[in-house]
DRENVEXMAR-191661 format. One record per residue (C-alpha): residue in three letters; x, y, z. Coordinates in steps of 0.2 Angstrom, whole numbers, padded with zeros to 4 digits, always signed. Each point is the difference from the previous one (the first is absolute). Layout:
! residues N
alaXYZ ...
END
This chain:
! residues 486
unk+0440-0062-0028 unk-0006+0015-0009 unk-0007-0011-0013 unk-0010-0010+0013 unk-0007+0016+0008 unk-0006+0006-0017 unk-0008-0017-0004 unk-0010+0000+0017 unk-0006+0018-0003 unk-0006-0005-0017 unk-0010-0015+0007 unk-0008+0010+0014 unk-0006+0013-0013 unk-0007-0013-0011 unk-0009-0008+0015 unk-0007+0017+0005 unk-0006+0004-0018 unk-0009-0017-0001 unk-0009+0004+0016 unk-0007+0017-0005 unk-0006-0004-0018 unk-0018+0002+0006 unk-0003+0018+0006 unk-0012+0006+0013 unk-0017+0007-0006 unk-0004+0018+0000 unk-0017+0004+0008 unk-0011+0012-0010 unk-0017+0002+0010 unk-0007+0004+0012 unk+0013+0013+0004 unk+0009-0001+0016 unk-0010+0008+0014 unk-0017+0000-0010 unk-0016+0003+0009 unk-0018-0004-0002 unk+0004-0016-0009 unk-0016-0011-0004 unk-0001-0017+0007 unk+0002-0007-0017 unk+0016+0007-0008 unk+0012-0005-0014 unk+0018-0001+0006 unk+0011+0003-0015 unk+0019-0001-0004 unk+0012+0001-0015 unk+0003-0018-0007 unk+0017-0008+0001 unk+0006-0007-0017 unk+0006-0017+0007 unk-0014-0003+0013 unk-0012-0015-0001 unk-0010+0006+0014 unk-0001+0012+0015 unk-0003-0002+0018 unk-0009+0014+0010 unk+0000+0003+0018 unk-0014+0011+0008 unk+0000+0003+0019 unk-0007+0013+0012 unk+0017+0001+0008 unk+0016+0007-0008 unk+0010-0015+0007 unk-0011-0012-0010 unk-0002-0011+0016 unk-0016-0008-0007 unk-0001+0003-0019 unk-0013-0005-0012 unk+0010-0008-0014 unk-0006-0002-0019 unk+0009-0007-0015 unk-0005+0007-0017 unk+0006-0001-0018 unk-0004+0018-0005 unk+0008+0016+0007 unk-0016+0005+0008 unk-0012-0007+0013 unk-0018+0005+0006 unk-0001-0002+0019 unk-0018+0000+0007 unk-0008+0001+0017 unk+0012+0012+0008 unk-0005+0006+0017 unk-0006+0018+0001 unk+0010+0014+0007 unk+0016-0011+0001 unk+0018+0003-0005 unk+0007-0014-0011 unk+0018-0003-0005 unk+0005-0010-0016 unk+0015-0006-0010 unk+0004-0011-0015 unk+0014-0011-0006 unk+0002-0009-0017 unk+0003-0019-0002 unk+0009-0007-0015 unk-0004-0016-0010 unk+0013-0009+0011 unk-0008+0007+0016 unk+0015+0012+0002 unk-0007+0015+0009 unk+0003+0018+0000 unk+0002+0011+0015 unk-0016+0008+0007 unk-0005+0017-0007 unk-0001+0015+0010 unk-0014+0000+0013 unk-0015+0011-0003 unk-0015+0004+0011 unk-0018+0006-0003 unk-0015+0003+0011 unk-0018-0005-0004 unk-0015+0011+0000 unk-0008+0003+0017 unk-0018+0004-0006 unk-0011+0005-0014 unk-0001+0018-0007 unk-0018+0006-0002 unk-0005+0009-0016 unk-0018+0006+0002 unk-0010+0007+0007 unk+0014+0010+0008 unk-0002+0011+0015 unk-0008+0016-0004 unk-0007-0006-0017 unk-0017+0007-0006 unk-0015-0009+0007 unk-0003-0018-0007 unk-0016-0010-0004 unk-0008-0011+0013 unk+0006-0015-0011 unk+0018+0003-0006 unk+0016-0009-0003 unk+0016-0001+0011 unk+0016-0002-0009 unk+0018-0002+0006 unk+0017-0005-0008 unk+0002-0018-0004 unk+0014-0010+0008 unk+0008-0014-0010 unk-0001-0016+0010 unk-0015+0004+0010 unk-0014-0013+0000 unk-0013+0013+0005 unk-0004+0015+0011 unk-0011+0004+0015 unk-0009+0017+0000 unk-0009+0009+0014 unk-0012+0015-0001 unk-0007+0008+0015 unk-0007+0016+0007 unk+0013+0001+0013 unk+0019+0000-0002 unk+0002-0014+0013 unk-0011-0012-0011 unk-0010-0005+0014 unk-0018+0006-0003 unk-0015-0011-0003 unk+0000+0007-0018 unk+0017-0008-0004 unk+0001-0007-0018 unk+0013-0014-0003 unk+0004-0009-0016 unk+0013-0010-0009 unk+0005+0003-0018 unk+0012-0010-0011 unk+0003+0016-0011 unk+0006+0017+0005 unk-0018+0007+0000 unk-0016-0002+0009 unk-0018+0007-0001 unk-0008+0006+0016 unk-0019+0001+0000 unk-0014+0005+0011 unk+0009+0014+0009 unk-0008+0016+0007 unk-0002+0016-0008 unk+0010+0015+0006 unk+0011-0011+0011 unk+0018+0001+0004 unk+0009-0017-0003 unk+0017-0007+0004 unk+0008-0014-0010 unk+0015-0011+0000 unk+0008-0016-0008 unk+0012-0013+0004 unk+0007-0014-0012 unk+0003-0018+0004 unk+0007-0016-0008 unk+0001-0018+0007 unk+0015+0004+0011 unk-0003+0018+0006 unk-0011+0015+0002 unk+0006+0018-0002 unk-0003+0014+0012 unk-0016+0011-0003 unk+0002+0014-0013 unk-0001+0018+0005 unk-0018+0005+0004 unk-0009+0012-0013 unk-0016+0009+0004 unk-0014+0006-0012 unk-0018+0006+0000 unk-0015-0007-0009 unk-0011+0012-0010 unk-0015+0007+0011 unk-0011+0007-0014 unk+0000+0003-0019 unk-0008+0014-0010 unk-0015+0000-0012 unk+0005+0003-0018 unk-0016+0002-0009 unk-0012+0007-0001 unk+0010+0016+0003 unk-0005+0011+0014 unk-0011+0014-0008 unk-0007-0011-0014 unk-0017+0005-0006 unk-0004-0014-0012 unk-0001-0015+0012 unk-0014-0012-0003 unk-0009-0011+0012 unk+0010-0015-0005 unk+0017+0007-0004 unk+0017-0008-0003 unk+0011+0003+0015 unk+0019-0002+0003 unk+0010+0000+0016 unk+0017-0004+0005 unk+0001-0017+0009 unk+0009-0009+0014 unk+0005-0017-0005 unk-0007-0012+0013 unk-0017+0009+0000 unk-0015-0011-0001 unk-0014+0013+0000 unk-0002+0018-0003 unk-0013+0010+0009 unk-0007+0016-0008 unk-0010+0014+0009 unk-0010+0013-0011 unk-0010+0014+0008 unk-0007+0017-0004 unk+0008+0006+0016 unk+0019+0001+0002 unk-0002-0006+0018 unk-0007-0017-0007 unk-0014+0000+0013 unk-0012-0011-0010 unk+0011-0008-0013 unk-0004-0011-0014 unk+0011-0015+0002 unk+0006-0013-0012 unk+0014-0012-0002 unk+0011-0007-0014 unk+0005-0018+0002 unk+0018-0003-0005 unk-0005-0015-0010 unk-0011+0010-0011 unk+0011+0016-0003 unk+0014+0002-0013 unk+0017+0004+0007 unk+0015+0006-0010 unk+0014-0007+0010 unk+0013+0010-0009 unk-0006+0016+0008 unk-0012-0008+0013 unk-0016+0008-0006 unk-0017-0007+0004 unk-0014+0004-0012 unk-0019-0004+0001 unk-0016+0009+0000 unk-0009+0012+0012 unk-0016-0009+0005 unk-0016+0010-0005 unk+0005+0016+0010 unk-0013+0014+0004 unk-0001+0015-0011 unk+0007+0017+0005 unk+0016+0007+0007 unk+0008-0014+0010 unk+0015-0004+0011 unk+0010-0017-0001 unk+0013-0009+0009 unk+0006-0018+0002 unk+0011-0012+0010 unk+0008-0017-0002 unk-0005-0015+0010 unk+0011-0015+0002 unk-0002-0016+0009 unk+0007+0007+0016 unk-0001+0019-0001 unk-0009+0016-0008 unk+0010+0014-0007 unk-0002+0018+0003 unk-0012+0010-0011 unk+0006+0007-0017 unk-0001+0018-0004 unk-0018+0007-0002 unk-0005+0005-0017 unk-0015+0010-0006 unk-0009-0001-0016 unk-0017+0003-0008 unk-0010-0013-0010 unk-0009+0004-0016 unk-0018+0005+0006 unk-0009+0000-0016 unk-0002-0011-0016 unk+0008+0007-0015 unk-0013+0002-0014 unk+0005-0004-0018 unk-0015+0002-0012 unk-0012+0008-0005 unk+0013+0014+0003 unk-0003+0016+0009 unk-0011+0012-0011 unk-0001-0013-0014 unk-0013+0004-0013 unk-0010-0011-0012 unk+0002-0015+0011 unk-0010-0015-0005 unk-0016-0004+0010 unk+0006-0017+0002 unk+0018+0005+0006 unk+0011-0010+0010 unk+0006+0007+0017 unk+0018-0004+0004 unk+0011+0004+0015 unk+0017-0006+0006 unk+0001-0015+0012 unk+0006+0004+0018 unk+0010-0015+0008 unk-0010-0005+0015 unk-0017+0004-0006 unk-0011-0015-0001 unk-0014+0009-0009 unk-0005+0017-0007 unk-0016+0011+0000 unk-0004+0010-0015 unk-0012+0014+0002 unk-0006+0011-0015 unk-0014+0014+0000 unk-0006+0015-0009 unk+0001+0010+0015 unk+0017+0005+0007 unk-0005-0004+0018 unk-0004-0018-0005 unk-0017+0001+0009 unk-0008-0011-0014 unk+0015-0010-0003 unk+0000-0018-0008 unk+0012-0011+0010 unk+0009-0016-0007 unk+0012-0012+0009 unk+0014-0007-0010 unk+0015-0011+0004 unk+0009+0005-0016 unk+0005+0017-0006 unk-0013+0004-0013 unk-0019+0000-0003 unk-0009+0000-0017 unk-0017+0006+0000 unk-0013-0012-0006 unk-0015+0004-0011 unk-0011+0002+0015 unk+0011+0013+0007 unk+0005+0011-0014 unk+0004+0018+0004 unk-0011+0014-0006 unk+0005+0009-0016 unk+0008+0017+0000 unk+0001-0001+0019 unk+0013+0005+0013 unk+0005-0014+0012 unk+0010+0000+0016 unk+0009-0016+0005 unk+0012-0006+0014 unk+0006-0017+0007 unk+0004-0006+0018 unk+0012-0014+0004 unk-0004-0012+0014 unk+0013-0010+0009 unk-0003-0014+0013 unk+0000+0014+0014 unk-0004+0017-0008 unk-0007+0010-0014 unk+0010+0014-0009 unk-0004+0016+0009 unk+0001+0011-0015 unk-0005+0000-0018 unk+0003+0008-0017 unk-0015+0006-0008 unk+0000+0002-0019 unk-0013+0006-0012 unk-0004-0003-0018 unk-0013+0003-0013 unk-0008-0014-0011 unk-0002+0001-0018 unk-0015-0005-0011 unk+0000-0019+0002 unk+0008-0016+0005 unk+0016+0004-0010 unk-0004-0012-0014 unk+0004+0013-0013 unk+0017-0001-0007 unk+0013+0011+0008 unk+0014-0001-0012 unk+0015+0010+0005 unk+0017+0002-0009 unk+0009-0007+0016 unk-0007-0018-0004 unk-0005-0011-0015 unk-0011-0015+0002 unk+0000-0013-0014 unk-0006-0011-0009 unk-0019+0005+0003 unk-0009-0011-0002 unk+0012-0012+0009 unk+0000-0019+0001 unk+0011-0007+0014 unk+0013+0014+0001 unk-0001+0019+0002 unk+0015+0011+0000 unk+0002+0017+0009 unk+0014+0011-0007 unk+0005+0015+0011 unk+0010+0016-0002 unk+0012-0004+0014 unk-0012+0002+0015 unk+0000-0014+0013 unk-0017-0010+0001 unk-0004-0004+0018 unk-0017-0009-0002 unk-0010-0007-0014 unk-0019-0004+0003 unk-0011-0009-0013 unk-0018+0004+0003 unk-0016-0008-0008 unk-0014+0011-0008 unk-0008+0002+0018 unk+0017+0007+0007 unk+0004-0016+0010 unk+0019-0003+0001 unk+0003-0017-0008 unk+0019+0000-0001 unk+0013+0009+0009 unk+0018+0002-0005 unk+0015+0007+0010 unk+0014+0002-0012 unk+0017-0006+0008 unk+0011+0005-0015 unk-0002+0017-0008 unk+0002-0003-0019 unk-0005+0012-0015 unk-0012-0013-0006 unk-0010-0011+0013 unk-0009-0016-0006 unk-0016-0004+0008 unk-0007-0018+0000 unk-0019+0000-0004 unk-0002-0019-0002 unk-0010-0002+0016 unk-0013+0014-0005 unk-0016-0005-0009 unk-0004+0010-0016 unk-0008+0017+0003 unk+0003+0018+0002 unk+0012+0006+0014 unk+0007+0016+0007 unk+0019+0001+0002 unk+0005+0010+0016 unk+0018+0005+0000 unk+0007+0009+0015 unk+0017+0010-0001 unk+0002+0007+0018 unk-0014+0012+0003 unk-0005+0000-0019 unk-0012-0012-0007 unk-0005-0004-0018 unk-0015-0010-0006 unk-0003-0008-0017 unk-0013-0012-0006 unk+0005-0016-0010 unk-0009-0015-0007 unk+0006-0018+0004 unk-0005-0012-0015 
END
């Protein structure tokens, strides 16, 4: 009898061992009680050595009264299209090659995400541009997002902007300047839509400053480069310039946004002031979009250059050739210049010459008198005004038209006579202008060296044979030498 009992016990143990040879899987992730799980989530568990496949149950009730069932061959499964803000329960069991089945794993639960999380603009952030990006955290498994932007927290105003994005960002355009906006986002897929996110609020920029010219500048020209901070979304820039700080009678001009240069890295717009008046001026500007106009920028004051800068003949120069070349600096915005010279300091018997360039060479019919003191000045003329002031310089002429050699140690000219090439060797000074004149003093060739080299090579191949005068300018100095072209 004792032997029979032992035999029965052994058979029971063998039966029980054979039933438990496939172990229940151990769940890995998501962890039990996890929250903010996305609608697409990977369910993961430890593999069972003797398993051929696994069965997964997922349900919204812990009793698994109506589970979704899946069979997979790997120890993980990507479940999609889960409902938002819903608690799910899940468990797994292993199935062997002979369809023998393990017991179910422990049951775990997780809760899906309720709504998107907004990133920027955040509430209380610094003012944004009128055209700007909205961004929020992406939700795996969402097909897209609906966003709303409005001037009211109830999202019920006529200015409500709505849109759909398939990514976790959107660009909002055509908004007002200096306006408080509210925004929110919700996610969706084919089976469900999330709740609205929390609402953030932010303010758009209402004005931006002038960068240059700097307030207090004294070297502004009638057409001058200008830089301002910009607001993205601006279509036009309106500038007011006036001699009075109250802008009672402003000079108004506009920048079209299609013509200006905008550096989007720091949002700087640059273009030109459009032939402003001479004198001490005040300036401000504002941005204009399709639907709105910004506040005025800061007011700056500056002073324009009010006189043309003379170059040569230099002040108090002597031995100036009677066929000298008058030269002055160009002023941006001037469309022409009036050169005046006289033997009297009050210019009561002056000779006037209009030029569109910045120099004038006397012709044989207008040579200056020998050994005579002259006074000269230049006025610049824009489309709207004439320079109100002037610099008056004086110089004294020499004995003739400057055809006599004026050899100096600072330069060497060779070969002389020359054929098609003439060389100028300097002692380190920069040559600014080179004029070649005929025997009558007429300029027949003008050269503006762009590269400063110890030896400059001049091409004479286009000049006919004859006697010429080489006029070399080095700043306010000038040197003349006669040469022959064979």
